[in-house]
C-alpha positions, 0 to 999 in steps of 0.5 A, a space after each residue: 500500500 502506498 503512503 499517504 502524500 502531503 503537499 507542502 511547497 516549502 516544508 520547514 523542518 526543524 531538528 528533523 520535525 515538521 508541523 503540518 497545518 492548514 488544509 493538509 492537516 485537515 486532510 490528515 485529520 479526516 483520514 484519521 492519521 495515527 501516531 507512527 503512521 508513515 507519510 510522504 511529504 513532497 514540495 512539487 519540485 521533486 523533493 520527497 521526505 518520508 516522515 512518521 507521525 508523532 502527534 495529531 493535535 487540533 490545529 497541527 500534525 507533527 511529523 518526524 523525518 525518516 529519510 529524504 530523496 530527490 526524484 529525477 524529472 522526466 525527460 519529456 516536457 508535455 504542454 496541454 493547451 486546453 480550451 475552456 469547456 464546461 467546468 466539470 469537464 474542464 476540471 476532469 481534464 485537469 485532474 487526468 492530465 496530471 495523471 498522464 504526465 502533463 508538465 504544463 497546462 495553459 487554459 484559453 478561450 476559443 471562438 466556440 468556447 461556451 464558458 469564460 475562465 472566471 477566477 478559478 486559478 486557486 481551485 484549479 491548482 488544488 485539483 492539480 495538487 490532489 491529482 499529483 498526490 494520488 498519482 505520485 507525480 512529484 513534480 507539480 505541473 505549471 498552471 498558466 493564467 488563461 490566455 488567448 488562442 493567439 498567445 497559446 500558438 506563440 508558445 515555443 515547442 519542438 512538436 506542435 500538435 492540434 487535435 481536430 476532428 477533420 483533416 487530421 493526419 497521423 500523430 507519429 509523423 507530426 512529432 519532433 521531440 520535446 517540448 511537445 505542445 498539444 491543443 484541445 479545442 472546445 466542445 463545438 470544435 475548431 473554427 476554420 480560422 483557428 485551424 488556419 492560424 495554427 497551421 501558420 504557426 507550424 502546428 500539425 493537425 492530428 486526428 484521434 480516429 474516426 470516432 468523435 471524442 469529448 474534449 476532456 477525453 481527447 485531452 487524456 488520450 492525446 497526452 498519453 499517446 504523445 508520451 508513448 510515441 516520444 518513448 516514455 
């Protein structure tokens, strides 16, 4: 059984002891963490500490460090440009993107997006954290503030992929290494103008097959296939 994970961006150990407060402490309380239970603390940049619980108090959980390690970063940088879609579907895509190894997520509004991003950055960051804890992704993906499609198209990458329902070719021949940037459109699909603008910026139009996938499904499948084709 894997150890329960605790995310702290800057864990402040003193004499090998650490006080966990706030939301992470509340999670441990709800999970009924017990004395001597082993946990993992990670900072989202590859540093991991194995700790044991010394006490669970009203406002803090105190743990003692047993060992530390640094997890090497993966060789593939995978950037997801995700058009705004229904909030529940968008947030599902965020969660699963972490699981499949996306390293940066860029929300944007497409011409057929039926929803504006709103002020949801903190909530979305919490979703990424919880997904990283569950999947043992010790590097937290970067989460950009929402952009325009024009800004997303200007992000530098060795491989530039736009998944589309029509006029798409194979994925393998469109890949030229890492970083790989792939774009997922809204539920209404891309406009002709958007596809043309992407091609002008060096993007390859790629198909995910004859069936039409939901946007959130395409984000998951597309990211997984790119990682596989790039050898990870």
